[in-house]
C-alpha positions as CSV (number, residue, x, y, z in Angstrom):
1,I,-8.7,7.1,6.0
2,M,-10.5,9.6,8.0
3,N,-11.2,13.4,8.2
4,A,-8.6,15.6,10.0
5,D,-10.8,15.7,13.0
6,G,-11.0,11.9,13.4
7,S,-14.6,11.6,12.1
8,G,-15.6,9.5,9.1
9,A,-13.0,6.8,9.6
10,R,-13.2,3.8,7.2
11,Q,-10.9,0.9,6.3
12,L,-9.5,1.1,2.7
13,T,-7.8,-2.3,2.5
14,A,-9.1,-6.0,2.3
15,N,-9.5,-7.8,5.5
16,A,-7.2,-10.7,4.2
17,G,-3.6,-10.7,5.8
18,E,-1.7,-7.7,7.1
19,N,-1.4,-4.3,5.3
20,I,1.4,-2.4,6.7
21,L,3.8,0.6,6.0
22,P,1.6,2.8,3.9
23,C,2.9,5.8,1.9
24,V,1.1,8.3,-0.4
25,T,2.6,9.0,-3.7
26,G,3.7,12.6,-4.2
27,D,0.9,13.4,-6.7
28,G,-1.8,12.3,-4.0
29,R,-3.3,9.8,-6.3
30,H,-2.3,6.5,-4.7
31,I,-1.5,4.7,-1.5
32,V,1.3,2.1,-1.8
33,F,1.8,-0.5,1.2
34,A,3.2,-3.8,2.0
35,S,0.7,-6.7,2.3
36,N,0.9,-10.5,2.8
37,R,-2.7,-11.1,1.6
38,G,-1.6,-13.5,-1.1
39,D,-0.2,-16.3,0.9
40,L,-0.2,-14.9,4.5
41,Q,3.5,-15.4,4.7
42,T,5.3,-13.3,2.2
43,Y,4.9,-9.5,1.9
44,Q,4.5,-8.0,-1.5
45,I,4.2,-4.3,-2.6
46,W,0.7,-3.1,-3.5
47,R,-0.9,0.0,-4.8
48,M,-4.4,1.3,-4.5
49,N,-6.4,4.5,-5.2
50,M,-6.8,6.9,-2.5
51,D,-10.4,5.7,-2.0
52,G,-9.2,2.1,-1.7
53,G,-10.2,1.0,-5.1
54,S,-8.3,-0.7,-8.0
55,P,-5.7,-2.5,-5.8
56,V,-2.7,-3.8,-7.9
57,Q,0.2,-6.0,-6.8
58,L,3.4,-4.3,-7.9
59,T,5.9,-6.9,-6.8
60,N,5.9,-10.8,-7.0
61,S,9.1,-11.9,-5.4
62,E,9.6,-15.3,-3.8
63,T,11.5,-13.8,-0.9
64,G,9.0,-10.9,-0.5
65,A,9.3,-7.1,-0.7
66,R,8.9,-4.5,2.3
67,G,9.4,-1.0,3.3
68,P,7.8,1.0,0.3
69,A,8.7,4.6,0.1
70,C,7.0,6.9,-2.4
71,S,9.0,9.5,-4.6
72,P,8.0,13.0,-4.3
73,D,6.7,13.1,-8.1
74,G,4.7,10.0,-7.5
75,K,6.4,8.1,-10.4
76,T,8.7,5.8,-8.4
77,V,8.4,3.3,-5.5
78,F,11.5,2.2,-3.6
79,Y,11.4,-1.0,-1.5
80,A,13.6,-3.6,0.2
81,A,13.7,-7.1,-1.2
């Protein structure tokens, strides 16, 4: 995350695995993304606060999950499994 002018950049996600395809929930409270941080092979959907805190794994599929998309109201996350 960073300021609009590019200053103040800082990483929000853990340095484990890849964290890809972020989207912000419609209410602006959370960032949803795909990550393979668990086993470095299978991507799952995760959610964290806007400051990077309180990460929560939302899916636990053997085949993985990708492409999260956040609904405008911030209550639903769509993804491909």
